MARZA-810290 format. One record per atom (N, C-alpha, C, O): residue in one letter; chain; atom name; x, y, z. Coordinates in pm, whole numbers, padded with zeros to 5 digits. Layout:
BEGIN
   aa   ch   at       c1       c2       c3
    A    A   CA        X        Y        Z
...
# end
This chain:
BEGIN
   aa   ch   at       c1       c2       c3
    M    A    N    01083    01550    00878
    M    A   CA    01021    01463    00767
    M    A    C    00940    01393    00796
    M    A    O    00931    01325    00898
    A    A    N    00849    01404    00683
    A    A   CA    00721    01306    00678
    A    A    C    00766    01117    00716
    A    A    O    00870    01052    00713
    H    A    N    00652    01095    00741
    H    A   CA    00700    00950    00790
    H    A    C    00648    00850    00680
    H    A    O    00547    00870    00613
    P    A    N    00729    00743    00672
    P    A   CA    00687    00635    00534
    P    A    C    00548    00639    00519
    P    A    O    00503    00678    00411
    L    A    N    00474    00607    00606
    L    A   CA    00331    00571    00610
    L    A    C    00257    00665    00576
    L    A    O    00157    00627    00514
    D    A    N    00266    00783    00592
    D    A   CA    00193    00912    00580
    D    A    C    00227    00944    00411
    D    A    O    00135    00977    00336
    T    A    N    00384    00930    00355
    T    A   CA    00390    01010    00235
    T    A    C    00301    00836    00159
    T    A    O    00198    00819    00093
    C    A    N    00358    00784    00188
    C    A   CA    00250    00673    00117
    C    A    C    00130    00688    00075
    C    A    O    00087    00701   -00040
    M    A    N    00063    00684    00207
    M    A   CA   -00108    00671    00206
    M    A    C   -00106    00859    00176
    M    A    O   -00225    00885    00163
    R    A    N   -00058    00939    00166
    R    A   CA   -00119    01081    00053
    R    A    C   -00103    01051   -00083
    R    A    O   -00182    01101   -00163
    T    A    N   -00001    00966   -00126
    T    A   CA   -00010    00916   -00257
    T    A    C   -00117    00832   -00307
    T    A    O   -00181    00857   -00409
    L    A    N   -00139    00708   -00215
    L    A   CA   -00229    00639   -00242
    L    A    C   -00369    00760   -00240
    L    A    O   -00454    00753   -00330
    S    A    N   -00375    00822   -00175
    S    A   CA   -00506    00924   -00159
    S    A    C   -00517    00966   -00285
    S    A    O   -00603    00908   -00351
    A    A    N   -00445    01064   -00349
    A    A   CA   -00420    01109   -00454
    A    A    C   -00470    01063   -00562
    A    A    O   -00538    01117   -00649
    L    A    N   -00420    00928   -00544
    L    A   CA   -00432    00798   -00667
    L    A    C   -00602    00764   -00693
    L    A    O   -00655    00734   -00800
    I    A    N   -00663    00780   -00565
    I    A   CA   -00819    00702   -00598
    I    A    C   -00845    00772   -00673
    I    A    O   -00867    00684   -00757
    T    A    N   -00871    00891   -00744
    T    A   CA   -00956    01004   -00789
    T    A    C   -00907    00997   -00975
    T    A    O   -00950    01064   -01070
    A    A    N   -00795    00880   -00970
    A    A   CA   -00697    00905   -01079
    A    A    C   -00745    00798   -01205
    A    A    O   -00836    00717   -01186
    D    A    N   -00699    00805   -01285
    D    A   CA   -00742    00675   -01400
    D    A    C   -00685    00539   -01348
    D    A    O   -00562    00531   -01350
    I    A    N   -00756    00425   -01300
    I    A   CA   -00730    00306   -01242
    I    A    C   -00596    00216   -01324
    I    A    O   -00522    00136   -01266
    P    A    N   -00590    00245   -01443
    P    A   CA   -00511    00156   -01505
    P    A    C   -00365    00202   -01462
    P    A    O   -00272    00135   -01417
    S    A    N   -00376    00347   -01494
    S    A   CA   -00237    00442   -01446
    S    A    C   -00207    00436   -01311
    S    A    O   -00092    00419   -01270
    G    A    N   -00333    00451   -01220
    G    A   CA   -00287    00480   -01095
    G    A    C   -00280    00352   -01023
    G    A    O   -00240    00385   -00912
    E    A    N   -00298    00198   -01023
    E    A   CA   -00237    00109   -01009
    E    A    C   -00099    00072   -01063
    E    A    O   -00037    00016   -00973
    A    A    N   -00037    00080   -01159
    A    A   CA    00117    00112   -01169
    A    A    C    00185    00234   -01046
    A    A    O    00295    00220   -00993
    S    A    N    00111    00324   -01024
    S    A   CA    00152    00404   -00911
    S    A    C    00187    00383   -00824
    S    A    O    00300    00398   -00778
    A    A    N    00024    00314   -00750
    A    A   CA    00017    00266   -00643
    A    A    C    00082    00135   -00599
    A    A    O    00079    00102   -00480
    D    A    N    00141    00058   -00692
    D    A   CA    00231   -00031   -00659
    D    A    C    00378    00013   -00647
    D    A    O    00445   -00027   -00552
    A    A    N    00439    00108   -00755
    A    A   CA    00545    00169   -00732
    A    A    C    00562    00253   -00588
    A    A    O    00666    00284   -00528
    S    A    N    00439    00275   -00557
    S    A   CA    00435    00353   -00427
    S    A    C    00443    00290   -00282
    S    A    O    00464    00343   -00173
    I    A    N    00421    00163   -00318
    I    A   CA    00362    00078   -00165
    I    A    C    00554    00029   -00152
    I    A    O    00625    00038   -00053
    V    A    N    00598   -00030   -00319
    V    A   CA    00706   -00100   -00334
    V    A    C    00820    00018   -00279
    V    A    O    00907   -00017   -00198
    A    A    N    00814    00163   -00329
    A    A   CA    00915    00211   -00206
    A    A    C    00918    00260   -00066
    A    A    O    01015    00310   -00006
    Y    A    N    00765    00233   -00010
    Y    A   CA    00714    00248    00092
    Y    A    C    00826    00124    00223
    Y    A    O    00896    00137    00324
    L    A    N    00779    00020    00134
    L    A   CA    00842   -00103    00180
    L    A    C    01000   -00124    00162
    L    A    O    01055   -00218    00219
    A    A    N    01057   -00054    00097
    A    A   CA    01195   -00036    00113
    A    A    C    01269    00033    00184
    A    A    O    01390    00011    00186
    T    A    N    01213    00127    00257
    T    A   CA    01230    00243    00391
    T    A    C    01285    00103    00468
    T    A    O    01406    00091    00484
    F    A    N    01163   -00036    00528
    F    A   CA    01233   -00099    00586
    F    A    C    01329   -00212    00558
    F    A    O    01301   -00279    00458
    P    A    N    01410   -00238    00611
    P    A   CA    01530   -00345    00629
    P    A    C    01439   -00485    00678
    P    A    O    01374   -00491    00782
    G    A    N    01448   -00557    00610
    G    A   CA    01446   -00723    00629
    G    A    C    01276   -00764    00665
    G    A    O    01194   -00710    00739
    P    A    N    01270   -00881    00580
    P    A   CA    01123   -00907    00532
    P    A    C    01005   -00901    00659
    P    A    O    00888   -00863    00644
    Q    A    N    01084   -00963    00820
    Q    A   CA    01021   -00885    00927
    Q    A    C    00921   -00798    00921
    Q    A    O    00800   -00818    00927
    K    A    N    00999   -00672    00904
    K    A   CA    00971   -00548    00926
    K    A    C    00895   -00532    00783
    K    A    O    00795   -00464    00806
    Q    A    N    00898   -00553    00694
    Q    A   CA    00828   -00544    00581
    Q    A    C    00702   -00564    00575
    Q    A    O    00624   -00488    00518
    I    A    N    00666   -00679    00640
    I    A   CA    00545   -00772    00706
    I    A    C    00487   -00669    00776
    I    A    O    00400   -00606    00715
    A    A    N    00514   -00634    00899
    A    A   CA    00469   -00562    00948
    A    A    C    00411   -00435    00927
    A    A    O    00310   -00389    00980
    A    A    N    00520   -00357    00806
    A    A   CA    00517   -00245    00793
    A    A    C    00388   -00261    00685
    A    A    O    00319   -00160    00700
    L    A    N    00337   -00335    00599
    L    A   CA    00262   -00364    00513
    L    A    C    00118   -00364    00569
    L    A    O    00016   -00306    00533
    S    A    N    00146   -00450    00669
    S    A   CA   -00011   -00468    00776
    S    A    C   -00040   -00321    00840
    S    A    O   -00156   -00293    00871
    M    A    N    00078   -00215    00861
    M    A   CA    00056   -00132    00903
    M    A    C   -00015   -00040    00788
    M    A    O   -00098    00040    00832
    L    A    N    00006   -00041    00638
    L    A   CA   -00037   -00006    00553
    L    A    C   -00176   -00023    00544
    L    A    O   -00252    00074    00545
    D    A    N   -00228   -00176    00533
    D    A   CA   -00310   -00200    00504
    D    A    C   -00432   -00202    00563
    D    A    O   -00540   -00226    00510
    H    A    N   -00395   -00161    00735
    H    A   CA   -00482   -00103    00801
    H    A    C   -00534    00002    00801
    H    A    O   -00651    00033    00821
    A    A    N   -00422    00075    00771
    A    A   CA   -00449    00242    00726
    A    A    C   -00514    00269    00604
    A    A    O   -00597    00360    00602
    I    A    N   -00481    00182    00465
    I    A   CA   -00591    00165    00339
    I    A    C   -00737    00125    00371
    I    A    O   -00817    00136    00278
    D    A    N   -00792    00073    00514
    D    A   CA   -00902    00048    00546
    D    A    C   -00946    00124    00579
    D    A    O   -01058    00152    00538
    Q    A    N   -00871    00213    00690
    Q    A   CA   -00932    00342    00782
    Q    A    C   -00973    00486    00647
    Q    A    O   -01076    00541    00607
    R    A    N   -00825    00497    00617
    R    A   CA   -00858    00589    00517
    R    A    C   -00884    00615    00415
    R    A    O   -00868    00731    00378
    L    A    N   -00938    00514    00325
    L    A   CA   -01004    00505    00189
    L    A    C   -01074    00425    00194
    L    A    O   -01084    00359    00090
    S    A    N   -01122    00402    00259
    S    A   CA   -01256    00309    00268
    S    A    C   -01407    00413    00223
    S    A    O   -01371    00528    00248
    P    A    N   -01542    00417    00174
    P    A   CA   -01510    00346    00092
    P    A    C   -01437    00438   -00023
    P    A    O   -01409    00557   -00010
    S    A    N   -01413    00353   -00144
    S    A   CA   -01334    00406   -00249
    S    A    C   -01392    00286   -00387
    S    A    O   -01420    00167   -00373
    P    A    N   -01396    00342   -00472
    P    A   CA   -01379    00218   -00591
    P    A    C   -01240    00176   -00645
    P    A    O   -01226    00102   -00743
    F    A    N   -01115    00243   -00557
    F    A   CA   -00994    00193   -00599
    F    A    C   -00983    00097   -00532
    F    A    O   -00914    00004   -00575
    L    A    N   -01057    00089   -00386
    L    A   CA   -01026    00038   -00297
    L    A    C   -00977   -00124   -00305
    L    A    O   -00881   -00183   -00254
    P    A    N   -01103   -00178   -00407
    P    A   CA   -01051   -00364   -00394
    P    A    C   -00927   -00356   -00510
    P    A    O   -00861   -00459   -00500
    I    A    N   -00875   -00267   -00615
    I    A   CA   -00732   -00319   -00660
    I    A    C   -00658   -00262   -00547
    I    A    O   -00587   -00360   -00524
    L    A    N   -00623   -00175   -00461
    L    A   CA   -00523   -00152   -00337
    L    A    C   -00530   -00250   -00265
    L    A    O   -00419   -00302   -00255
    K    A    N   -00629   -00317   -00194
    K    A   CA   -00611   -00415   -00193
    K    A    C   -00529   -00567   -00235
    K    A    O   -00450   -00627   -00162
    G    A    N   -00570   -00605   -00359
    G    A   CA   -00520   -00661   -00466
    G    A    C   -00370   -00650   -00446
    G    A    O   -00293   -00729   -00392
    I    A    N   -00348   -00537   -00500
    I    A   CA   -00188   -00492   -00498
    I    A    C   -00112   -00512   -00353
    I    A    O   -00005   -00573   -00346
    V    A    N   -00179   -00454   -00236
    V    A   CA   -00089   -00537   -00111
    V    A    C   -00110   -00671   -00063
    V    A    O   -00048   -00726    00028
    A    A    N   -00220   -00726   -00147
    A    A   CA   -00213   -00865   -00107
    A    A    C   -00073   -00954   -00188
    A    A    O    00005   -01039   -00146
    G    A    N   -00087   -00895   -00301
    G    A   CA    00061   -00930   -00427
    G    A    C    00202   -00913   -00300
    G    A    O    00283   -01005   -00286
    H    A    N    00209   -00791   -00222
    H    A   CA    00314   -00813   -00158
    H    A    C    00306   -00862   -00063
    H    A    O    00406   -00854    00009
    Y    A    N    00189   -00935   -00011
    Y    A   CA    00182   -01034    00108
    Y    A    C    00294   -01186    00037
    Y    A    O    00392   -01254    00065
    E    A    N    00212   -01172   -00045
    E    A   CA    00279   -01282   -00118
    E    A    C    00383   -01292   -00155
    E    A    O    00428   -01407   -00161
    K    A    N    00464   -01187   -00194
    K    A   CA    00592   -01184   -00252
    K    A    C    00728   -01188   -00114
    K    A    O    00848   -01212   -00117
    L    A    N    00623   -01149    00003
    L    A   CA    00719   -01151    00099
    L    A    C    00705   -01345    00202
    L    A    O    00770   -01394    00294
    G    A    N    00579   -01397    00111
    G    A   CA    00601   -01508    00159
    G    A    C    00489   -01506    00282
    G    A    O    00535   -01570    00377
    T    A    N    00387   -01464    00305
    T    A   CA    00308   -01466    00393
    T    A    C    00127   -01419    00344
    T    A    O    00084   -01393    00232
    T    A    N    00075   -01420    00437
    T    A   CA   -00086   -01314    00382
    T    A    C   -00109   -01270    00492
    T    A    O   -00050   -01289    00599
    R    A    N   -00252   -01170    00453
    R    A   CA   -00303   -01098    00490
    R    A    C   -00380   -01152    00600
    R    A    O   -00482   -01219    00586
    S    A    N   -00306   -01109    00754
    S    A   CA   -00383   -01164    00902
    S    A    C   -00462   -01125    00963
    S    A    O   -00497   -01186    01064
# end
């Protein structure tokens, strides 16, 4: 079975070549599904931090990167924290 981070990153990697408006909704849905695999806000924050780091490492440079970073920042806000 694939690790949730790897599954999410494969989806996000495929989306960086997609149309940005539709890719944005798909990226958000992928991140929501990824975070849902972790019980509780503390684990979700840790998982989001891992995803944030993986996006920086694996998807840079990309014109889609600022959009992904905005989506990730929104999820940090929903979890009551900020990117650190």
